[in-house]
KOLBA-326741 format. One line per 5 residues: number of its first residue (from 0); their letters; for each residue x negated, y negated, z of N, C-alpha, C, CB. Coordinates in steps of 0.2 Angstrom, whole numbers, plus 2048, in hexadecimal, padded with zeros to 3 digits. Glycine has a CB too. Example, Ala and Ser with C-alpha at 12.3 -4.5 7.8 and 13.67 -1.06 7.14 Angstrom:
2
0 = AS = 7BE 81C 827 7C2 816 827 7BE 810 827 7C7 816 82D  7C0 80B 823 7BC 805 824 7C0 800 827 7BA 803 81D;
//
This chain:
284
0 = MKKKN = A4A 3FF 5E7 A47 3FB 5E2 A43 400 5DD A41 3F6 5E4  A45 400 5D6 A43 405 5D2 A3B 403 5D0 A47 404 5CB  A39 3FD 5D0 A32 3FB 5CE A30 3F7 5D4 A32 3F9 5C7  A2A 3F8 5D6 A28 3F3 5DC A21 3F0 5DA A27 3F7 5E2  A21 3EA 5D8 A1B 3E6 5D7 A17 3E5 5DD A1C 3E0 5D3;
5 = KIDLV = A11 3E5 5DD A0D 3E3 5E3 A0D 3DC 5E3 A06 3E6 5E3  A10 3D9 5E9 A10 3D2 5E9 A0E 3D0 5F1 A17 3CF 5E8  A0B 3CB 5F2 A09 3C8 5F8 A0D 3C2 5FA A01 3C7 5F9  A0D 3C0 600 A11 3BA 603 A0C 3B6 606 A17 3BC 608  A0D 3AF 604 A08 3AA 607 A0D 3A5 60A A04 3A7 601;
10 = ILAGG = A0C 3A3 610 A10 39E 614 A0B 398 615 A13 3A1 61B  A0D 393 613 A09 38C 614 A0B 389 61B A0A 387 60E  A07 38A 620 A09 388 627 A04 382 629 A09 38E 62B  A02 37D 625 9FD 379 627 A00 372 629 9F8 378 622  A07 371 629 A09 36A 62A A09 368 631 A10 36A 628;
15 = KGSRI = A08 361 632 A07 35E 639 A0E 35D 63C A03 358 639  A13 35C 638 A19 35A 63B A1A 354 63F A1B 360 640  A17 34F 63B A16 348 63E A1D 345 63F A12 343 63A  A22 347 63B A29 343 63C A2D 347 641 A2C 344 635  A2B 34C 644 A2E 350 649 A2A 351 64F A32 356 647;
20 = KRFLD = A25 34C 650 A20 34D 655 A22 34E 65C A1B 347 655  A28 34A 65E A2A 34B 664 A2D 351 666 A2F 345 665  A2F 355 661 A32 35C 662 A2C 362 663 A36 35E 65D  A26 360 661 A21 365 660 A1D 367 667 A1C 363 65B  A1D 363 66B A19 364 672 A12 367 670 A1D 369 676;
25 = GNPKP = A0F 364 66C A08 366 66A A07 36C 666 A05 367 670  A0D 36F 664 A0D 375 65F A0D 373 658 A13 37A 661  A0A 377 654 A0B 376 64C A12 377 64A A06 37B 648  A14 373 645 A1B 373 643 A1E 37A 642 A1C 36F 63D  A1A 37F 63F A1D 385 63D A1F 389 644 A19 38A 639;
30 = LLKIN = A1C 388 649 A1E 38B 650 A23 388 653 A18 38C 654  A26 383 651 A2C 37F 654 A32 384 654 A2E 379 650  A35 385 65A A3A 38A 65B A41 388 659 A3A 38C 663  A44 38D 656 A4B 38C 654 A4F 392 658 A4C 38D 64C  A53 38F 65D A56 394 662 A51 399 665 A5C 398 65E;
35 = RIPFL = A4B 396 668 A46 39A 66B A42 39F 667 A4A 39F 670  A43 39E 660 A3E 3A2 65C A3A 39D 657 A43 3A7 657  A34 39E 657 A30 39A 653 A32 39A 64C A28 39C 653  A32 394 648 A35 394 642 A31 399 63D A35 38D 63F  A2A 399 63E A26 39D 63A A28 3A4 63B A1F 39C 63C;
40 = QILIN = A2A 3A6 641 A2C 3AD 642 A32 3AF 63E A2D 3AF 64A  A37 3AA 63E A3D 3AB 63A A3C 3AC 633 A42 3A5 63B  A37 3A8 630 A35 3A9 629 A32 3B0 628 A30 3A4 627  A2D 3B2 62C A2A 3B9 62C A2F 3BE 62C A25 3BA 631  A34 3BE 631 A39 3C3 631 A3D 3C3 62B A3E 3C1 637;
45 = EYAKY = A3F 3BD 628 A43 3BD 622 A3F 3C0 61C A45 3B6 620  A39 3BE 61B A36 3C1 615 A33 3C8 616 A30 3BC 613  A32 3CA 61C A2F 3D1 61D A34 3D6 61B A2D 3D2 624  A3A 3D5 61A A3F 3DA 617 A3D 3DC 610 A46 3D7 618  A39 3D8 60D A37 3DA 606 A30 3DD 606 A37 3D3 601;
50 = PFESI = A2F 3E1 601 A29 3E6 601 A22 3E2 5FF A2A 3EC 5FD  A21 3DC 603 A1A 3D9 601 A14 3DD 604 A1A 3D2 605  A0F 3DD 600 A09 3E1 602 A06 3DE 608 A04 3E1 5FC  A05 3D7 608 A02 3D4 60E A05 3CD 60F 9FA 3D3 60D  A05 3CA 615 A07 3C3 616 A01 3BF 618 A0C 3C4 61C;
55 = YILAG = A00 3BA 615 9FB 3B5 617 9FE 3AE 619 9F6 3B4 611  9FB 3AC 61F 9FE 3A6 622 9F8 3A1 622 A00 3A7 629  9F9 39B 61E 9F3 396 61E 9F5 391 623 9F3 394 616  9F2 390 628 9F3 38C 62E 9EF 386 62D 9F3 38F 634  9F1 380 630 9ED 37A 631 9ED 377 638 9EF 375 62C;
60 = FRGNL = 9F1 372 639 9F1 36F 63F 9F3 374 645 9F6 369 63F  9EF 374 64A 9EF 378 650 9F0 37F 64D 9F5 376 654  9EC 381 648 9ED 388 645 9EB 38D 649 9E9 388 63E  9E7 38C 64E 9E5 391 653 9EA 394 656 9E0 38E 658  9F0 390 657 9F6 393 65B 9F9 398 656 9FA 38E 65D;
65 = IYKKF = 9FA 396 650 9FD 39B 64B 9F9 3A1 64A 9FE 397 644  9F2 3A0 64A 9ED 3A6 649 9EE 3AB 64F 9E6 3A3 648  9EE 3A8 655 9EF 3AC 65B 9F5 3B0 65B 9EE 3A8 661  9FA 3AD 658 A01 3B1 659 A02 3B6 653 A06 3AC 659  9FF 3B5 64D A01 3B9 648 9FB 3BD 644 A04 3B5 643;
70 = NNQFA = 9F5 3BA 645 9F0 3BE 641 9EF 3C5 643 9E9 3BA 643  9EF 3C9 63E 9EE 3D1 63F 9F4 3D4 642 9E8 3D2 643  9FA 3D0 642 A00 3D3 644 A03 3D7 63E A05 3CE 648  A09 3DA 640 A0D 3DD 63A A14 3DB 63A A0C 3E5 63B  A17 3DA 635 A1E 3D9 634 A21 3DE 62F A1F 3D2 632;
75 = NFIKI = A25 3E3 632 A28 3E8 62E A22 3EC 62A A2D 3E5 629  A1D 3ED 62D A17 3F1 62B A13 3ED 626 A1A 3F7 628  A14 3E7 625 A10 3E2 621 A0B 3DF 625 A15 3DD 61D  A05 3DF 624 A00 3DC 628 9FF 3D4 626 9F9 3DF 626  9FE 3D1 62C 9FE 3C9 62B 9F7 3C7 62C A03 3C6 630;
80 = KCFIE = 9F4 3C3 628 9EE 3C0 629 9EE 3B8 629 9E9 3C2 623  9EB 3B5 62E 9EB 3AE 62E 9E5 3AB 62D 9ED 3AC 635  9E5 3A5 62A 9DF 3A1 628 9E0 39A 62A 9DD 3A1 621  9DB 396 62D 9DC 390 630 9D8 38B 62B 9DA 38F 637  9DB 386 629 9D7 381 625 9D4 37C 62A 9DB 37D 61F;
85 = RKSLG = 9CE 37A 62A 9CA 376 62E 9CC 36E 62D 9C3 377 62E  9CE 36D 627 9D0 366 625 9D6 367 620 9CA 362 622  9DA 362 61F 9E0 362 61B 9DD 363 614 9E4 35C 61C  9E0 368 610 9DE 36A 609 9E3 369 604 9DB 370 609  9E9 367 607 9EF 367 602 9F2 36E 601 9ED 364 5FB;
90 = TAGAL = 9F8 36E 5FE 9FB 374 5FD 9F8 379 5F8 A02 373 5FB  9F4 376 5F3 9F1 37B 5EF 9EA 37C 5F1 9F0 378 5E8  9E7 377 5F4 9E0 378 5F7 9E0 37E 5FC 9DD 372 5FA  9E5 37E 600 9E5 383 605 9E5 38A 602 9EB 382 60A  9E8 38B 5FC 9E8 392 5F9 9E1 394 5F7 9EC 391 5F3;
95 = RVLRK = 9DC 390 5F6 9D6 392 5F4 9D2 397 5F9 9D1 38C 5F3  9D4 397 5FF 9D1 39C 604 9D3 3A3 602 9D4 39A 60B  9D9 3A3 5FE 9DB 3AA 5FC 9D8 3AC 5F5 9E2 3AA 5FC  9D5 3A8 5F2 9D3 3A9 5EB 9CF 3B0 5EA 9CE 3A4 5E9  9CB 3B2 5EE 9C7 3B8 5EE 9CA 3BD 5F2 9C0 3B7 5EF;
100 = RIKND = 9CF 3BC 5F6 9D2 3C0 5FB 9D8 3C4 5F9 9D3 3BD 602  9DC 3C0 5F5 9E3 3C2 5F3 9E2 3C6 5ED 9E8 3BC 5F2  9E5 3CC 5EC 9E5 3D1 5E7 9EB 3D1 5E2 9E3 3D7 5EA  9F0 3CE 5E4 9F6 3CF 5E1 9F9 3C8 5DF 9FB 3D3 5E4  9FE 3C8 5DA A02 3C2 5DA A06 3C0 5E0 A08 3C3 5D4;
105 = FLVVN = A08 3BA 5E1 A0A 3B9 5E8 A10 3B4 5E8 A05 3B6 5EC  A14 3B4 5ED A19 3AF 5EF A17 3AA 5F4 A20 3B3 5F1  A18 3A4 5F3 A16 39E 5F7 A1C 39B 5FA A11 399 5F4  A1C 39A 601 A22 397 604 A1F 392 609 A26 39C 607  A23 38D 60A A21 388 60F A23 38A 616 A25 381 60D;
110 = GDSYI = A1E 389 61B A20 38B 621 A24 387 625 A19 38C 625  A27 382 622 A2C 37D 626 A33 37D 623 A29 376 626  A34 382 61E A3B 382 61B A3D 389 61A A3B 37E 614  A44 38A 61A A47 390 619 A4C 390 614 A4B 393 620  A4C 395 60F A51 395 60A A53 39D 609 A4E 393 603;
115 = DLKLH = A59 39E 608 A5C 3A5 608 A5B 3A7 601 A63 3A5 60A  A56 3AB 600 A54 3AD 5F9 A55 3B5 5F8 A4D 3AC 5F7  A56 3B7 5F2 A57 3BE 5F0 A51 3BF 5EB A5E 3C0 5ED  A4C 3C3 5EE A46 3C4 5EA A45 3CA 5E7 A40 3C3 5EF  A4A 3CE 5E6 A49 3D5 5E3 A46 3D5 5DC A50 3D8 5E3;
120 = NIFNK = A48 3D0 5D8 A45 3CF 5D1 A3E 3CF 5D1 A49 3CA 5CE  A3B 3CB 5D5 A33 3CA 5D4 A30 3D1 5D6 A31 3C5 5D9  A33 3D5 5D9 A30 3DC 5DB A32 3E1 5D5 A32 3DF 5E2  A37 3E0 5D2 A3A 3E5 5CE A38 3E4 5C6 A41 3E5 5CE  A37 3DE 5C4 A35 3DD 5BD A2E 3DA 5BC A3A 3D8 5BA;
125 = NNKRH = A2C 3DB 5B6 A26 3D8 5B4 A26 3D1 5B3 A23 3DB 5AD  A23 3CD 5B8 A23 3C6 5B8 A1D 3C3 5B4 A22 3C4 5C0  A1F 3C0 5AF A19 3BE 5AA A17 3B6 5AB A1C 3BE 5A3  A1C 3B3 5AF A1A 3AC 5B0 A1B 3AA 5B8 A1F 3A7 5AC  A18 3A4 5B9 A19 3A2 5C0 A21 3A0 5C1 A15 39C 5C1;
130 = KIFLI = A23 39F 5C7 A2A 39D 5C8 A2B 398 5CE A2E 3A4 5CA  A2F 394 5CD A31 38F 5D2 A38 38F 5D4 A2F 387 5D0  A3A 390 5DA A41 390 5DC A44 389 5DE A42 394 5E3  A4A 388 5DB A4C 381 5DB A53 381 5DE A4D 37E 5D4  A55 37C 5E2 A5B 37B 5E5 A5E 374 5E3 A5A 37B 5ED;
135 = NNKTY = A65 373 5E4 A68 36D 5E3 A65 367 5E7 A70 36D 5E5  A64 362 5E4 A61 35C 5E7 A66 357 5E9 A5B 359 5E2  A68 357 5EF A6D 352 5F2 A6A 34C 5F5 A71 356 5F6  A64 34D 5F8 A62 347 5FC A5A 345 5FB A62 349 603  A56 349 5F7 A4F 348 5F6 A4E 344 5F0 A4B 34E 5F7;
140 = KSNKM = A4D 33E 5F0 A4D 33A 5E9 A46 337 5E8 A52 335 5E9  A41 337 5ED A3B 333 5ED A36 336 5E8 A38 333 5F4  A36 33D 5E8 A31 340 5E4 A34 342 5DD A2E 347 5E7  A33 33E 5D8 A36 33F 5D2 A34 345 5CE A35 339 5CD  A2E 347 5CF A2B 34D 5CC A2E 353 5CE A24 34D 5CC;
145 = LSNLS = A30 354 5D4 A32 35A 5D7 A39 35A 5DA A2E 35D 5DC  A3D 354 5D9 A44 354 5DB A48 352 5D5 A44 34F 5E1  A46 352 5CF A4A 350 5C9 A49 355 5C4 A48 349 5C7  A4A 35B 5C6 A49 361 5C2 A4F 364 5BF A45 366 5C5  A4E 368 5BA A54 36C 5B7 A51 372 5B4 A58 368 5B1;
150 = IGSKK = A55 377 5B2 A53 37D 5AF A55 37D 5A7 A55 383 5B2  A51 37E 5A3 A52 37E 59C A53 385 599 A4E 379 598  A52 385 592 A52 38B 58F A4C 390 591 A51 38A 587  A4D 396 591 A48 39B 593 A45 39A 59A A41 39B 58E  A4A 397 59E A48 395 5A5 A43 390 5A6 A47 39C 5A9;
155 = NVKCG = A41 38D 5A1 A3C 388 5A2 A3E 382 5A6 A39 385 59B  A3A 380 5AB A3B 37A 5AF A3A 374 5AC A37 37B 5B6  A3F 36F 5AC A3E 369 5A9 A3F 363 5AE A44 368 5A4  A3B 35E 5AD A3B 358 5B2 A3E 352 5AE A34 356 5B4  A43 34F 5B2 A46 349 5AF A4D 34B 5AC A42 345 5AA;
160 = NNGNL = A4F 347 5A7 A55 348 5A4 A5B 349 5A9 A55 34F 5A0  A5B 345 5AE A60 345 5B3 A61 34C 5B7 A67 343 5B0  A5B 34F 5B7 A5B 356 5BB A5D 355 5C2 A54 359 5BB  A61 35A 5C5 A64 359 5CB A62 35F 5D0 A6C 359 5CB  A5C 362 5CE A59 367 5D2 A53 365 5D5 A58 36E 5CE;
165 = MNAGV = A51 368 5DB A4A 366 5DE A47 36D 5E0 A4C 362 5E4  A40 36C 5E1 A3C 371 5E3 A3E 373 5EA A34 36F 5E3  A3E 37A 5EB A40 37D 5F2 A3A 37F 5F6 A45 383 5F1  A34 37E 5F3 A2E 37F 5F7 A2D 387 5F7 A2F 37D 5FE  A2F 38A 5F2 A2E 392 5F1 A2C 393 5EA A34 396 5F3;
170 = YFFKK = A26 396 5E9 A23 397 5E3 A20 39F 5E2 A1D 392 5E1  A21 3A1 5DC A1E 3A8 5DB A18 3A6 5D6 A23 3AD 5D7  A12 3A8 5D8 A0D 3A7 5D3 A09 3AD 5D1 A08 3A2 5D7  A07 3AD 5CB A03 3B2 5C8 9FC 3B1 5CB A03 3B2 5C1  9F8 3B6 5CC 9F1 3B4 5CF 9ED 3B0 5CB 9EE 3BB 5D0;
175 = KIFNL = 9EE 3AF 5C5 9EA 3AA 5C1 9EB 3A3 5C2 9EC 3AB 5B9  9F0 3A2 5C7 9F1 39B 5C9 9EB 398 5CC 9F7 39A 5CE  9E6 39C 5CF 9E0 399 5D2 9DC 396 5CD 9DC 39F 5D5  9DD 397 5C6 9D9 394 5C1 9DA 38D 5C1 9DA 397 5BA  9E0 38A 5C3 9E2 383 5C3 9E0 380 5CA 9E9 383 5C2;
180 = IKNNS = 9DE 383 5CF 9DC 380 5D5 9D5 37F 5D5 9DF 385 5DB  9D3 379 5D3 9CC 378 5D2 9C8 375 5D8 9CB 373 5CC  9CC 371 5DC 9C9 36E 5E1 9CB 371 5E8 9CA 366 5E1  9C7 36F 5ED 9C9 371 5F4 9CF 36D 5F7 9C3 370 5F9  9D0 367 5F5 9D6 363 5F7 9DB 362 5F1 9D4 35C 5FA;
185 = FSLEE = 9E0 366 5F1 9E4 366 5EB 9EC 367 5ED 9E2 36C 5E6  9F0 364 5E9 9F7 364 5EB 9FB 368 5E5 9FA 35D 5EB  9FF 36D 5E8 A04 371 5E3 A09 36C 5E0 A07 376 5E7  A0C 368 5E4 A11 364 5E2 A0F 35E 5DD A15 361 5E8  A09 35C 5DE A07 356 5DA A03 357 5D4 A04 351 5DF;
190 = EILPK = 9FF 35D 5D5 9FA 35F 5D0 9FB 365 5CC 9F3 35F 5D3  9FD 36A 5D0 9FE 371 5CC A05 372 5C9 9FD 376 5D2  A0A 371 5CD A11 372 5CA A13 36D 5C4 A16 371 5CF  A11 367 5C4 A12 362 5BE A0F 365 5B8 A10 35B 5BF  A09 368 5B9 A05 36B 5B3 A09 371 5B0 9FE 36D 5B5;
195 = LIKRN = A0B 375 5B5 A0F 37B 5B2 A15 379 5AF A10 380 5B8  A19 374 5B2 A1F 372 5AF A1E 36F 5A8 A23 36D 5B3  A19 36B 5A7 A18 368 5A1 A16 36D 59B A12 363 5A2  A12 372 59D A10 377 599 A15 37D 598 A09 37A 59B  A1B 37D 59B A20 382 59B A1D 389 59D A22 383 594;
200 = KIEGE = A18 388 5A2 A15 38E 5A5 A19 391 5AB A0E 38D 5A7  A1E 38E 5AD A22 390 5B3 A29 390 5B2 A20 38B 5B9  A2D 395 5B5 A34 395 5B4 A37 394 5BA A36 39C 5B1  A3D 391 5BA A41 38F 5BF A47 394 5C1 A44 389 5BE  A48 395 5C7 A4E 399 5CA A52 395 5CF A4B 3A0 5CD;
205 = FNNKY = A58 394 5CD A5D 390 5D1 A5F 394 5D7 A62 38D 5CD  A60 391 5DD A63 394 5E3 A67 38F 5E6 A5D 396 5E8  A6D 391 5E8 A72 38D 5EB A74 38F 5F2 A78 38C 5E7  A70 393 5F5 A71 395 5FC A6E 390 601 A6E 39C 5FD  A6F 393 607 A6D 38E 60D A65 38C 60C A6E 392 613;
210 = FIDIG = A64 386 60D A5D 383 60D A5C 37E 612 A5B 380 606  A57 37E 616 A55 379 61B A4E 379 61C A59 37B 622  A4B 373 61D A45 372 61F A45 36E 626 A40 36D 61A  A40 36F 62A A40 36C 630 A3B 367 631 A3E 372 635  A3A 363 62C A35 35E 62C A37 357 62E A32 35D 625;
215 = TEKNL = A3E 356 62F A40 350 632 A45 352 638 A44 34C 62D  A46 34D 63C A4A 34E 642 A51 350 640 A4A 348 647  A54 34D 63B A5B 34F 639 A5B 356 637 A5D 34A 633  A56 358 633 A56 35F 630 A55 364 636 A51 360 62B  A50 362 63A A4F 367 640 A55 368 644 A49 364 644;
220 = LFARK = A58 363 646 A5E 363 64A A64 367 646 A61 35D 64C  A64 366 640 A69 36A 63C A67 372 63C A69 367 634  A61 373 63B A5E 37A 63B A60 37D 642 A57 37A 63A  A5F 37A 647 A60 37D 64E A67 37E 64F A5E 378 653  A6C 37A 64B A73 37B 64C A76 381 647 A76 374 64A;
225 = TLNKY = A72 382 641 A75 386 63C A72 38C 63A A77 382 636  A6B 38C 63B A67 391 638 A68 398 63C A5F 390 639  A68 398 642 A6A 39E 646 A70 3A1 644 A69 39D 64D  A75 39D 643 A7C 39F 642 A7C 3A2 63B A81 399 642  A78 39F 636 A78 3A1 62F A75 3A8 62F A74 39C 62B;
230 = LTRPA = A6F 3A9 633 A6C 3AF 633 A6F 3B5 636 A65 3AE 635  A73 3B3 63B A77 3B8 63F A7D 3BB 63C A78 3B6 646  A7E 3C1 63B A84 3C4 637 A86 3CA 63B A82 3C6 630  A8D 3CB 63B A8F 3D1 63E A8D 3D7 63B A97 3D1 63E  A8D 3DD 63E A8A 3E3 63B A8F 3E9 63D A83 3E4 63E;
235 = AFLDR = A8E 3EE 638 A92 3F4 639 A8D 3FA 63A A97 3F6 634  A8D 3FE 63F A88 404 640 A8C 40A 63F A85 404 647  A8B 40E 639 A8E 414 637 A8A 41A 638 A91 413 630  A8D 41F 63B A8A 426 63B A8B 428 634 A8D 42A 640  A87 42E 632 A87 430 62B A8C 436 62B A80 433 62A;
240 = DGVIN = A89 43C 62C A8E 442 62B A94 442 62F A8A 449 62D  A9A 442 62C AA0 442 62F AA3 43B 62F AA0 444 636  A9F 436 62D AA2 42F 62D AA1 42C 626 A9D 42A 632  A9C 42C 623 A9B 42A 61C A9B 42F 617 A95 425 61B  A99 435 619 A9A 43B 615 A9D 441 619 A92 43D 612;
245 = YDYGY = A9F 446 615 AA2 44C 618 A9C 450 61B AA5 450 613  A9E 453 621 A9A 456 625 A9A 45E 624 A9B 455 62D  A95 461 621 A95 468 61F A91 46C 624 A94 469 618  A8F 469 62A A8B 46C 62E A84 469 62E A8A 474 62C  A80 46B 62A A79 467 629 A79 465 622 A73 46B 62C;
250 = VYKYK = A7A 45F 620 A7A 45D 619 A72 45A 618 A7F 457 618  A6F 45E 614 A68 45C 612 A67 45D 60B A63 461 616  A6C 45F 607 A6B 45F 600 A6F 45A 5FC A6D 466 5FD  A6C 456 5F8 A70 451 5F4 A77 453 5F2 A6C 44E 5EF  A77 459 5EF A7D 45C 5EC A83 45D 5F1 A7C 462 5E8;
255 = DFKLR = A81 45D 5F7 A86 45E 5FD A88 457 600 A83 463 602  A85 452 5FE A86 44B 601 A8C 448 5FD A80 446 600  A92 449 600 A98 447 5FD A9B 441 601 A9E 44C 5FC  A9C 43B 5FE A9F 436 602 AA6 437 604 A9E 42F 5FE  AA8 435 609 AAF 435 60B AB4 430 607 AB0 434 613;
260 = NGVIK = ABA 432 607 ABE 42D 603 ABF 426 606 AC6 430 603  ABE 421 602 ABF 41A 605 AB8 417 607 AC4 41A 60A  AB3 41B 608 AAD 418 60B AAA 413 607 AA8 41E 60B  AA9 414 600 AA6 40E 5FC AAB 408 5FC AA6 411 5F5  AB1 409 5FC AB6 403 5FD AB5 3FF 603 ABD 405 5FC;
265 = SLKLL = AB4 403 609 AB3 400 60F AAC 3FD 610 AB4 406 615  AA7 400 60D AA0 3FD 60D AA0 3F6 609 A9B 402 60B  AA4 3F6 604 AA4 3F0 600 AA8 3EB 603 AA8 3F1 5F9  AAD 3ED 607 AB1 3E8 60B AAC 3E5 610 AB7 3EB 60E  AA8 3E9 614 AA4 3E6 619 A9F 3E2 616 AA0 3EC 61D;
270 = RNKNF = A9C 3E4 610 A97 3DF 60D A9A 3D9 60B A94 3E3 607  AA0 3D9 608 AA3 3D3 606 AA5 3CE 60C AAA 3D4 602  AA5 3D1 612 AA7 3CD 618 AA0 3CB 61B AAB 3D1 61D  A9A 3CC 618 A94 3CA 61A A91 3CE 620 A94 3C3 61C  A93 3D4 620 A91 3D9 626 A8A 3DC 624 A96 3DE 627;
275 = YIFII = A86 3DD 629 A80 3E1 628 A83 3E8 629 A7A 3E0 62D  A80 3ED 625 A82 3F4 625 A7D 3F9 627 A86 3F7 61F  A7D 3FC 62D A78 401 62F A7A 408 62F A75 3FF 636  A77 40C 62C A79 413 62C A74 417 631 A78 417 624  A77 41A 636 A73 41D 63B A74 425 63A A75 41B 642;
280 = TNQA = A6E 429 63B A6F 430 63B A69 433 63F A6F 433 634  A6A 439 642 A65 43C 645 A63 442 641 A67 43F 64C  A65 442 63A A63 448 636 A5C 447 634 A67 448 62F  A58 44D 633 A51 44D 631 A51 449 62A A4F 454 630;
//
């Protein structure tokens, strides 16, 4: 990455999971396991591949279990801090605990949904506005404000006009968003986002990759069937000197690093086949 903006990650993990209560066994919804791994751990693993400064988890129902498992832990060298709300404060109200703690702009994600995002741009460019990530709306029709959206000129988000996009539950916020969170009990979806959309203060980014939330039995069962398969990919492990580049003994100068014929073409082929590529070397 040529330019690295300092950005934090906030995970909203306060849901009770009332619609999937029989699967929880007394645990909070974000700790529900998908193929023996807590869903919240899957999210942390996924987002920790990006250079976030800190990860904040805002827990609610049975939040002590989340706190015990993740507080002061590290994910890819990123420190995790957990906070527990003593009563339900809403998705925006929960953010107030970070008002004086968070130092950077931040990405907010729901702790009960997964979406395959590419986030390089928010680290690489000067982000002047808030951002909401949108996906195709195929089934969610009840919330007209956040399920009937479209992207207009200058990436402005529009509501109505037969919009066929919906809120994916992922937002990039400038730190000044706290100026709009006036009360302790406040909703992002019902009070903050509609204001930003109406005032053209938030831009939309469309994503058509894999998306799932685990808030209903149907979606939970679908996640257990498909998510691990989606996240698991074949991998190629390649040595360096003599395999991807010519071996001149000890190659330590950039000018001596010469790729072997066909390497770039082969790596592109592996990438197009959805392989992970690992380069292994014992060179200093």
